[in-house]
SEVEXDREN-370471 format. One record per residue: residue in one letter; z, y, x of N, C-alpha, C, CB in turn. Coordinates in Angstrom, 2 decimals, always signed. Glycine has a CB too. Layout:
<rec 'A' <Z Y X> <Z Y X> <Z Y X> <Z Y X>>
...
This chain:
<rec 'M' <+108.46 +91.00 +119.90> <+107.43 +90.35 +119.12> <+106.58 +91.38 +118.39> <+108.07 +89.37 +118.12>>
<rec 'K' <+107.21 +92.32 +117.71> <+106.43 +93.31 +116.96> <+105.63 +94.21 +117.88> <+107.34 +94.14 +116.09>>
<rec 'K' <+106.16 +94.47 +119.10> <+105.43 +95.31 +120.04> <+104.08 +94.70 +120.34> <+106.22 +95.50 +121.33>>
<rec 'F' <+104.05 +93.39 +120.53> <+102.80 +92.71 +120.81> <+101.82 +92.91 +119.67> <+103.04 +91.22 +121.05>>
<rec 'F' <+102.30 +92.66 +118.47> <+101.40 +92.76 +117.32> <+100.95 +94.18 +117.10> <+102.08 +92.23 +116.08>>
<rec 'S' <+101.83 +95.12 +117.28> <+101.44 +96.52 +117.10> <+100.41 +96.93 +118.14> <+102.66 +97.44 +117.18>>
<rec 'S' <+100.59 +96.47 +119.36> <+99.65 +96.87 +120.40> <+98.29 +96.24 +120.19> <+100.19 +96.49 +121.76>>
<rec 'L' <+98.26 +95.02 +119.70> <+96.97 +94.38 +119.49> <+96.27 +94.90 +118.26> <+97.15 +92.89 +119.38>>
<rec 'L' <+97.04 +95.23 +117.26> <+96.43 +95.73 +116.04> <+96.59 +97.24 +115.94> <+97.03 +95.05 +114.80>>
<rec 'F' <+95.91 +97.92 +116.82> <+96.01 +99.37 +116.89> <+95.69 +100.02 +115.56> <+95.11 +99.90 +117.97>>
<rec 'V' <+94.86 +99.39 +114.79> <+94.47 +99.95 +113.50> <+95.69 +100.13 +112.61> <+93.44 +99.05 +112.80>>
<rec 'F' <+96.58 +99.17 +112.64> <+97.75 +99.24 +111.79> <+98.76 +100.24 +112.30> <+98.38 +97.88 +111.67>>
<rec 'A' <+98.64 +100.63 +113.54> <+99.56 +101.63 +114.08> <+99.43 +102.92 +113.29> <+99.29 +101.88 +115.58>>
<rec 'V' <+98.22 +103.26 +112.94> <+98.01 +104.47 +112.16> <+98.51 +104.27 +110.74> <+96.53 +104.88 +112.17>>
<rec 'G' <+98.22 +103.12 +110.18> <+98.49 +102.91 +108.77> <+99.88 +102.45 +108.43> <+97.55 +101.95 +108.26>>
<rec 'T' <+100.51 +101.70 +109.32> <+101.79 +101.15 +108.92> <+102.89 +101.30 +109.94> <+101.62 +99.73 +108.61>>
<rec 'A' <+102.70 +100.76 +111.09> <+103.80 +100.70 +112.05> <+104.28 +102.07 +112.48> <+103.38 +99.92 +113.26>>
<rec 'S' <+103.41 +103.04 +112.53> <+103.81 +104.35 +113.03> <+104.50 +105.21 +111.98> <+102.61 +105.08 +113.55>>
<rec 'V' <+104.30 +104.90 +110.74> <+104.92 +105.70 +109.70> <+106.28 +105.09 +109.42> <+104.04 +105.75 +108.40>>
<rec 'T' <+107.31 +105.82 +109.77> <+108.66 +105.30 +109.57> <+109.43 +106.22 +108.66> <+109.39 +105.14 +110.90>>
<rec 'A' <+110.53 +105.72 +108.18> <+111.38 +106.52 +107.32> <+112.32 +107.40 +108.15> <+112.18 +105.63 +106.38>>
<rec 'Q' <+112.29 +107.25 +109.45> <+113.16 +108.05 +110.31> <+112.34 +109.15 +110.95> <+113.83 +107.17 +111.39>>
<rec 'S' <+113.00 +110.25 +111.21> <+112.33 +111.37 +111.86> <+112.12 +111.07 +113.32> <+113.13 +112.66 +111.69>>
<rec 'T' <+110.93 +111.30 +113.81> <+110.63 +111.13 +115.21> <+110.27 +112.49 +115.77> <+109.47 +110.10 +115.43>>
<rec 'T' <+110.97 +112.90 +116.79> <+110.66 +114.20 +117.36> <+109.56 +114.03 +118.38> <+111.90 +114.86 +117.99>>
<rec 'M' <+108.59 +114.88 +118.29> <+107.46 +114.86 +119.20> <+107.50 +116.15 +120.00> <+106.11 +114.70 +118.44>>
<rec 'P' <+107.04 +116.11 +121.25> <+107.02 +117.34 +122.04> <+106.21 +118.45 +121.37> <+106.46 +117.05 +123.42>>
<rec 'Q' <+105.11 +118.07 +120.76> <+104.28 +119.06 +120.06> <+104.43 +118.84 +118.56> <+102.78 +118.96 +120.50>>
<rec 'Q' <+105.03 +119.79 +117.88> <+105.15 +119.68 +116.43> <+103.82 +120.08 +115.81> <+106.32 +120.55 +115.89>>
<rec 'Q' <+103.32 +119.24 +114.95> <+102.06 +119.61 +114.31> <+102.35 +120.53 +113.14> <+101.27 +118.35 +113.84>>
<rec 'E' <+101.32 +121.25 +112.75> <+101.45 +122.18 +111.65> <+101.73 +121.42 +110.36> <+100.18 +123.04 +111.51>>
<rec 'K' <+102.63 +121.98 +109.53> <+102.94 +121.33 +108.25> <+101.71 +121.38 +107.35> <+104.15 +122.00 +107.55>>
<rec 'I' <+101.52 +120.30 +106.62> <+100.40 +120.27 +105.68> <+100.95 +120.24 +104.26> <+99.47 +119.05 +105.95>>
<rec 'E' <+100.16 +120.73 +103.35> <+100.53 +120.72 +101.94> <+100.18 +119.36 +101.35> <+99.82 +121.86 +101.15>>
<rec 'V' <+101.16 +118.74 +100.70> <+100.95 +117.42 +100.10> <+101.55 +117.44 +98.71> <+101.57 +116.28 +100.97>>
<rec 'S' <+100.70 +117.21 +97.71> <+101.20 +117.17 +96.33> <+101.95 +115.86 +96.10> <+100.03 +117.32 +95.31>>
<rec 'D' <+102.77 +115.85 +95.06> <+103.51 +114.63 +94.72> <+102.53 +113.51 +94.35> <+104.49 +114.89 +93.55>>
<rec 'A' <+101.46 +113.87 +93.66> <+100.46 +112.87 +93.26> <+99.80 +112.25 +94.50> <+99.38 +113.50 +92.34>>
<rec 'E' <+99.49 +113.09 +95.47> <+98.86 +112.60 +96.70> <+99.84 +111.74 +97.50> <+98.37 +113.79 +97.56>>
<rec 'L' <+101.09 +112.13 +97.55> <+102.10 +111.37 +98.27> <+102.36 +110.04 +97.57> <+103.40 +112.17 +98.40>>
<rec 'T' <+102.30 +110.04 +96.25> <+102.45 +108.80 +95.48> <+101.29 +107.86 +95.79> <+102.51 +109.09 +93.97>>
<rec 'Q' <+100.09 +108.40 +95.85> <+98.91 +107.60 +96.20> <+99.07 +107.03 +97.61> <+97.61 +108.47 +96.11>>
<rec 'F' <+99.53 +107.86 +98.54> <+99.77 +107.40 +99.91> <+100.80 +106.27 +99.91> <+100.26 +108.58 +100.81>>
<rec 'A' <+101.87 +106.43 +99.15> <+102.93 +105.40 +99.09> <+102.37 +104.07 +98.61> <+104.07 +105.86 +98.16>>
<rec 'E' <+101.50 +104.11 +97.61> <+100.89 +102.87 +97.09> <+100.04 +102.20 +98.16> <+100.04 +103.17 +95.84>>
<rec 'V' <+99.23 +102.99 +98.85> <+98.39 +102.45 +99.91> <+99.26 +101.93 +101.04> <+97.39 +103.52 +100.43>>
<rec 'F' <+100.27 +102.70 +101.40> <+101.17 +102.32 +102.48> <+101.84 +100.98 +102.19> <+102.24 +103.40 +102.69>>
<rec 'Q' <+102.28 +100.77 +100.96> <+102.92 +99.50 +100.59> <+101.93 +98.34 +100.75> <+103.43 +99.56 +99.13>>
<rec 'K' <+100.70 +98.54 +100.33> <+99.69 +97.49 +100.48> <+99.43 +97.22 +101.96> <+98.37 +97.89 +99.77>>
<rec 'M' <+99.44 +98.28 +102.77> <+99.23 +98.13 +104.21> <+100.36 +97.31 +104.84> <+99.13 +99.50 +104.89>>
<rec 'R' <+101.59 +97.56 +104.39> <+102.73 +96.80 +104.93> <+102.58 +95.32 +104.63> <+104.05 +97.33 +104.34>>
<rec 'V' <+102.14 +95.00 +103.43> <+101.93 +93.60 +103.06> <+100.83 +93.00 +103.94> <+101.56 +93.47 +101.55>>
<rec 'M' <+99.75 +93.74 +104.12> <+98.66 +93.25 +104.97> <+99.13 +93.07 +106.41> <+97.46 +94.21 +104.92>>
<rec 'N' <+99.95 +93.98 +106.89> <+100.47 +93.88 +108.24> <+101.30 +92.61 +108.40> <+101.31 +95.13 +108.59>>
<rec 'Q' <+102.11 +92.31 +107.40> <+102.90 +91.07 +107.44> <+101.98 +89.85 +107.46> <+103.86 +91.00 +106.23>>
<rec 'E' <+100.92 +89.89 +106.67> <+99.97 +88.78 +106.63> <+99.32 +88.57 +108.00> <+98.88 +89.04 +105.57>>
<rec 'V' <+98.88 +89.66 +108.61> <+98.19 +89.53 +109.89> <+99.17 +89.09 +110.98> <+97.53 +90.86 +110.29>>
<rec 'Q' <+100.41 +89.54 +110.91> <+101.40 +89.09 +111.89> <+101.62 +87.59 +111.78> <+102.73 +89.84 +111.70>>
<rec 'K' <+101.72 +87.09 +110.55> <+101.88 +85.64 +110.36> <+100.67 +84.89 +110.91> <+102.08 +85.31 +108.87>>
<rec 'E' <+99.49 +85.40 +110.61> <+98.27 +84.75 +111.08> <+98.22 +84.75 +112.61> <+97.04 +85.45 +110.50>>
<rec 'M' <+98.59 +85.87 +113.21> <+98.57 +85.95 +114.67> <+99.63 +85.04 +115.30> <+98.79 +87.40 +115.12>>
<rec 'M' <+100.79 +84.95 +114.68> <+101.82 +84.04 +115.20> <+101.33 +82.60 +115.14> <+103.13 +84.19 +114.40>>
<rec 'T' <+100.63 +82.27 +114.08> <+100.06 +80.92 +113.96> <+99.07 +80.66 +115.07> <+99.39 +80.73 +112.58>>
<rec 'V' <+98.22 +81.64 +115.37> <+97.24 +81.50 +116.45> <+97.96 +81.26 +117.78> <+96.35 +82.76 +116.54>>
<rec 'V' <+99.01 +82.02 +118.02> <+99.76 +81.87 +119.27> <+100.37 +80.47 +119.35> <+100.88 +82.94 +119.38>>
<rec 'E' <+100.99 +80.04 +118.27> <+101.64 +78.73 +118.26> <+100.61 +77.60 +118.36> <+102.47 +78.55 +116.99>>
<rec 'E' <+99.49 +77.76 +117.69> <+98.44 +76.73 +117.78> <+97.78 +76.74 +119.15> <+97.38 +76.95 +116.70>>
<rec 'G' <+97.92 +77.85 +119.87> <+97.42 +77.95 +121.23> <+98.37 +77.31 +122.23> <+97.18 +79.39 +121.60>>
<rec 'D' <+99.37 +76.61 +121.69> <+100.35 +75.89 +122.50> <+101.17 +76.84 +123.37> <+99.65 +74.87 +123.38>>
<rec 'F' <+101.57 +77.96 +122.76> <+102.40 +78.94 +123.43> <+103.69 +79.11 +122.65> <+101.67 +80.29 +123.58>>
<rec 'E' <+104.77 +79.31 +123.36> <+105.97 +79.80 +122.71> <+105.76 +81.30 +122.57> <+107.30 +79.45 +123.52>>
<rec 'L' <+106.12 +81.84 +121.44> <+105.87 +83.24 +121.15> <+106.47 +84.16 +122.22> <+106.43 +83.60 +119.78>>
<rec 'Q' <+107.69 +83.87 +122.62> <+108.35 +84.71 +123.63> <+107.57 +84.71 +124.94> <+109.79 +84.23 +123.87>>
<rec 'R' <+107.11 +83.55 +125.37> <+106.36 +83.47 +126.63> <+105.02 +84.21 +126.51> <+106.13 +82.00 +127.03>>
<rec 'F' <+104.36 +84.03 +125.39> <+103.10 +84.72 +125.18> <+103.31 +86.24 +125.26> <+102.49 +84.33 +123.82>>
<rec 'N' <+104.37 +86.72 +124.60> <+104.65 +88.15 +124.60> <+104.97 +88.66 +126.00> <+105.80 +88.45 +123.66>>
<rec 'E' <+105.68 +87.88 +126.78> <+105.97 +88.27 +128.17> <+104.67 +88.49 +128.94> <+106.83 +87.18 +128.87>>
<rec 'I' <+103.77 +87.54 +128.82> <+102.49 +87.63 +129.52> <+101.68 +88.81 +128.98> <+101.68 +86.31 +129.35>>
<rec 'H' <+101.69 +88.97 +127.68> <+100.92 +90.06 +127.07> <+101.46 +91.42 +127.51> <+100.96 +89.95 +125.54>>
<rec 'Q' <+102.78 +91.59 +127.49> <+103.37 +92.86 +127.91> <+103.02 +93.16 +129.37> <+104.90 +92.83 +127.73>>
<rec 'A' <+103.01 +92.14 +130.21> <+102.65 +92.34 +131.61> <+101.18 +92.75 +131.74> <+102.91 +91.04 +132.42>>
<rec 'N' <+100.33 +92.22 +130.88> <+98.92 +92.61 +130.89> <+98.71 +94.04 +130.42> <+98.11 +91.66 +130.02>>
<rec 'L' <+99.57 +94.50 +129.53> <+99.46 +95.87 +129.01> <+100.08 +96.90 +129.96> <+100.13 +95.97 +127.66>>
<rec 'N' <+101.06 +96.49 +130.73> <+101.80 +97.40 +131.58> <+101.62 +97.01 +133.04> <+103.30 +97.41 +131.20>>
<rec 'P' <+100.84 +97.79 +133.78> <+100.57 +97.44 +135.18> <+101.84 +97.41 +136.06> <+99.59 +98.43 +135.77>>
<rec 'K' <+102.89 +98.07 +135.62> <+104.14 +98.08 +136.39> <+104.97 +96.82 +136.17> <+104.96 +99.31 +136.03>>
<rec 'K' <+104.65 +96.09 +135.11> <+105.39 +94.88 +134.78> <+104.63 +93.67 +135.29> <+105.64 +94.77 +133.26>>
<rec 'E' <+105.32 +92.84 +136.02> <+104.67 +91.65 +136.56> <+105.32 +90.40 +135.99> <+104.75 +91.64 +138.11>>
<rec 'V' <+104.51 +89.38 +135.83> <+104.99 +88.09 +135.38> <+104.13 +87.02 +136.06> <+104.96 +87.95 +133.81>>
<rec 'E' <+104.79 +86.00 +136.54> <+104.04 +84.91 +137.17> <+103.54 +83.97 +136.09> <+104.91 +84.15 +138.21>>
<rec 'T' <+102.28 +83.59 +136.24> <+101.69 +82.66 +135.27> <+100.95 +81.57 +136.03> <+100.73 +83.39 +134.30>>
<rec 'T' <+100.79 +80.45 +135.34> <+99.99 +79.37 +135.90> <+98.55 +79.58 +135.46> <+100.53 +77.96 +135.45>>
<rec 'K' <+97.63 +78.89 +136.10> <+96.23 +78.99 +135.68> <+96.07 +78.50 +134.24> <+95.31 +78.18 +136.63>>
<rec 'E' <+96.84 +77.47 +133.90> <+96.79 +76.93 +132.53> <+97.25 +78.00 +131.52> <+97.66 +75.65 +132.41>>
<rec 'E' <+98.33 +78.71 +131.84> <+98.81 +79.77 +130.95> <+97.78 +80.88 +130.83> <+100.15 +80.33 +131.46>>
<rec 'D' <+97.15 +81.22 +131.95> <+96.12 +82.26 +131.91> <+94.98 +81.87 +130.98> <+95.57 +82.53 +133.32>>
<rec 'K' <+94.55 +80.61 +131.07> <+93.47 +80.13 +130.19> <+93.90 +80.17 +128.73> <+93.06 +78.69 +130.58>>
<rec 'K' <+95.10 +79.67 +128.46> <+95.60 +79.65 +127.08> <+95.75 +81.08 +126.55> <+96.96 +78.91 +127.00>>
<rec 'Y' <+96.25 +81.96 +127.40> <+96.43 +83.36 +127.00> <+95.09 +83.98 +126.61> <+97.09 +84.16 +128.15>>
<rec 'E' <+94.10 +83.82 +127.45> <+92.78 +84.39 +127.18> <+92.20 +83.84 +125.88> <+91.81 +84.11 +128.34>>
<rec 'A' <+92.37 +82.55 +125.65> <+91.85 +81.93 +124.43> <+92.56 +82.48 +123.19> <+92.01 +80.40 +124.49>>
<rec 'V' <+93.88 +82.62 +123.26> <+94.63 +83.14 +122.13> <+94.25 +84.59 +121.85> <+96.15 +83.02 +122.39>>
<rec 'V' <+94.17 +85.40 +122.89> <+93.80 +86.81 +122.71> <+92.40 +86.92 +122.10> <+93.86 +87.57 +124.06>>
<rec 'A' <+91.48 +86.11 +122.55> <+90.12 +86.15 +122.00> <+90.14 +85.82 +120.51> <+89.20 +85.15 +122.76>>
<rec 'E' <+90.94 +84.82 +120.13> <+91.01 +84.44 +118.72> <+91.68 +85.55 +117.88> <+91.79 +83.11 +118.56>>
<rec 'I' <+92.71 +86.15 +118.44> <+93.39 +87.23 +117.74> <+92.45 +88.43 +117.56> <+94.67 +87.65 +118.49>>
<rec 'E' <+91.67 +88.72 +118.58> <+90.73 +89.84 +118.49> <+89.67 +89.60 +117.43> <+90.06 +90.09 +119.84>>
<rec 'E' <+89.38 +88.34 +117.12> <+88.44 +88.03 +116.04> <+89.05 +88.30 +114.67> <+87.99 +86.58 +116.13>>
<rec 'I' <+90.37 +88.25 +114.60> <+91.07 +88.50 +113.33> <+91.03 +89.98 +112.98> <+92.53 +88.01 +113.42>>
<rec 'Q' <+91.08 +90.83 +113.98> <+91.19 +92.27 +113.76> <+90.16 +92.87 +112.81> <+91.09 +92.96 +115.06>>
<rec 'P' <+88.87 +92.61 +113.01> <+87.89 +93.25 +112.12> <+88.10 +92.91 +110.65> <+86.50 +92.85 +112.53>>
<rec 'K' <+88.52 +91.69 +110.37> <+88.76 +91.29 +108.98> <+89.85 +92.16 +108.36> <+89.16 +89.79 +108.91>>
<rec 'Y' <+90.93 +92.35 +109.08> <+92.02 +93.15 +108.54> <+91.69 +94.65 +108.56> <+93.29 +92.89 +109.33>>
<rec 'Q' <+90.91 +95.07 +109.53> <+90.49 +96.47 +109.55> <+89.66 +96.76 +108.31> <+89.69 +96.79 +110.85>>
<rec 'K' <+88.77 +95.84 +107.97> <+87.92 +96.01 +106.78> <+88.79 +96.04 +105.52> <+86.87 +94.87 +106.68>>
<rec 'K' <+89.79 +95.13 +105.45> <+90.68 +95.12 +104.30> <+91.43 +96.44 +104.17> <+91.68 +93.96 +104.41>>
<rec 'M' <+91.89 +96.95 +105.32> <+92.61 +98.21 +105.33> <+91.73 +99.34 +104.82> <+93.13 +98.52 +106.74>>
<rec 'Q' <+90.50 +99.38 +105.31> <+89.57 +100.42 +104.87> <+89.29 +100.30 +103.38> <+88.27 +100.34 +105.67>>
<rec 'N' <+89.18 +99.07 +102.89> <+88.94 +98.86 +101.46> <+90.11 +99.36 +100.62> <+88.70 +97.38 +101.17>>
<rec 'V' <+91.33 +99.08 +101.07> <+92.51 +99.54 +100.33> <+92.52 +101.07 +100.25> <+93.82 +99.02 +101.01>>
<rec 'I' <+92.20 +101.71 +101.35> <+92.18 +103.18 +101.35> <+91.03 +103.69 +100.48> <+92.03 +103.71 +102.79>>
<rec 'S' <+89.86 +103.08 +100.60> <+88.71 +103.58 +99.83> <+88.89 +103.35 +98.33> <+87.43 +102.91 +100.30>>
<rec 'E' <+89.69 +102.35 +97.95> <+89.97 +102.12 +96.53> <+90.95 +103.14 +95.97> <+90.51 +100.70 +96.33>>
<rec 'S' <+91.60 +103.88 +96.85> <+92.54 +104.91 +96.41> <+91.76 +106.23 +96.29> <+93.75 +105.06 +97.40>>
<rec 'D' <+92.48 +107.27 +95.92> <+91.85 +108.59 +95.85> <+91.89 +109.31 +97.19> <+92.54 +109.45 +94.79>>
<rec 'L' <+92.40 +108.64 +98.22> <+92.51 +109.24 +99.55> <+91.31 +108.84 +100.40> <+93.82 +108.83 +100.23>>
<rec 'S' <+90.87 +109.76 +101.23> <+89.85 +109.40 +102.22> <+90.59 +108.82 +103.43> <+88.96 +110.66 +102.64>>
<rec 'M' <+89.87 +108.13 +104.29> <+90.47 +107.59 +105.50> <+91.06 +108.74 +106.33> <+89.43 +106.79 +106.33>>
<rec 'E' <+90.32 +109.82 +106.43> <+90.78 +110.97 +107.21> <+92.08 +111.54 +106.64> <+89.69 +112.07 +107.23>>
<rec 'R' <+92.15 +111.66 +105.31> <+93.36 +112.22 +104.69> <+94.54 +111.26 +104.85> <+93.11 +112.52 +103.19>>
<rec 'Y' <+94.28 +109.97 +104.70> <+95.34 +108.99 +104.89> <+95.92 +109.10 +106.30> <+94.81 +107.55 +104.64>>
<rec 'Q' <+95.05 +109.18 +107.29> <+95.50 +109.30 +108.67> <+96.23 +110.62 +108.91> <+94.31 +109.18 +109.63>>
<rec 'Q' <+95.75 +111.67 +108.26> <+96.40 +112.98 +108.38> <+97.82 +112.91 +107.81> <+95.57 +114.06 +107.64>>
<rec 'L' <+97.97 +112.26 +106.67> <+99.30 +112.12 +106.06> <+100.20 +111.24 +106.93> <+99.18 +111.53 +104.64>>
<rec 'A' <+99.64 +110.14 +107.44> <+100.42 +109.24 +108.31> <+100.90 +110.00 +109.54> <+99.56 +108.01 +108.73>>
<rec 'S' <+100.05 +110.81 +110.09> <+100.40 +111.60 +111.27> <+101.49 +112.62 +110.93> <+99.16 +112.31 +111.84>>
<rec 'A' <+101.34 +113.29 +109.82> <+102.32 +114.30 +109.41> <+103.68 +113.65 +109.15> <+101.84 +115.03 +108.14>>
<rec 'L' <+103.67 +112.44 +108.63> <+104.92 +111.74 +108.34> <+105.70 +111.38 +109.60> <+104.64 +110.49 +107.54>>
<rec 'R' <+105.03 +111.32 +110.73> <+105.73 +111.02 +111.98> <+106.68 +112.14 +112.39> <+104.73 +110.76 +113.09>>
<rec 'T' <+106.36 +113.37 +112.00> <+107.12 +114.51 +112.50> <+107.78 +115.35 +111.41> <+106.23 +115.38 +113.30>>
<rec 'D' <+107.39 +115.17 +110.17> <+107.88 +116.03 +109.09> <+108.98 +115.31 +108.30> <+106.71 +116.43 +108.14>>
<rec 'A' <+110.24 +115.67 +108.60> <+111.39 +115.01 +107.97> <+111.40 +115.22 +106.45> <+112.70 +115.54 +108.58>>
<rec 'E' <+111.02 +116.41 +106.02> <+111.00 +116.69 +104.58> <+109.99 +115.79 +103.87> <+110.67 +118.18 +104.32>>
<rec 'L' <+108.82 +115.65 +104.46> <+107.78 +114.78 +103.89> <+108.25 +113.33 +103.89> <+106.46 +114.91 +104.69>>
<rec 'Q' <+108.94 +112.91 +104.93> <+109.49 +111.56 +104.99> <+110.47 +111.32 +103.85> <+110.19 +111.31 +106.35>>
<rec 'Q' <+111.33 +112.31 +103.59> <+112.30 +112.17 +102.51> <+111.61 +112.09 +101.16> <+113.28 +113.35 +102.53>>
<rec 'R' <+110.59 +112.89 +100.98> <+109.82 +112.82 +99.73> <+109.19 +111.44 +99.55> <+108.73 +113.90 +99.70>>
<rec 'L' <+108.63 +110.91 +100.64> <+108.01 +109.58 +100.58> <+109.06 +108.52 +100.25> <+107.31 +109.24 +101.91>>
<rec 'Q' <+110.21 +108.60 +100.88> <+111.28 +107.64 +100.62> <+111.67 +107.67 +99.15> <+112.50 +107.93 +101.51>>
<rec 'A' <+111.80 +108.85 +98.60> <+112.18 +108.99 +97.19> <+111.14 +108.37 +96.27> <+112.37 +110.47 +96.83>>
<rec 'I' <+109.88 +108.58 +96.60> <+108.79 +108.00 +95.79> <+108.83 +106.47 +95.90> <+107.40 +108.55 +96.24>>
<rec 'M' <+109.05 +105.97 +97.10> <+109.02 +104.52 +97.30> <+110.22 +103.83 +96.67> <+108.97 +104.22 +98.78>>
<rec 'K' <+111.31 +104.54 +96.48> <+112.51 +103.97 +95.85> <+112.36 +103.92 +94.33> <+113.76 +104.80 +96.22>>
<rec 'S' <+111.52 +104.79 +93.78> <+111.41 +104.85 +92.31> <+110.45 +103.83 +91.77> <+110.97 +106.23 +91.86>>
């Protein structure tokens, strides 16, 4: 279920879904960046707001799927097959029509949440570029992840 939402809302991948409290090893380690405690605290505040927004958009998207007369699991099966050319799923013409209608409605939701996300970042002392830089660094920097966890617990 979350894979579907993450794939459709690519914007949130940078802001929320990709930043985890666990270390992720990447083939290419990026250069460590300097991050002050104040800046990391600001990031944590924005990140928390992003998580809440992500939950809101997921609920809204689930409602769209359900109102589109789809079971969430079936919709996700079809969606995953559309994203992955190696994965096949048989669908009826009716399912194809419903799928296209639901995806179109979900895609209309995206700009609203993208704007909200940009507003949350712009209301902070972080630029969009710096927020993304920190989010990216958090994917690979275990020490930075631990610092963020400590800030978020306090």
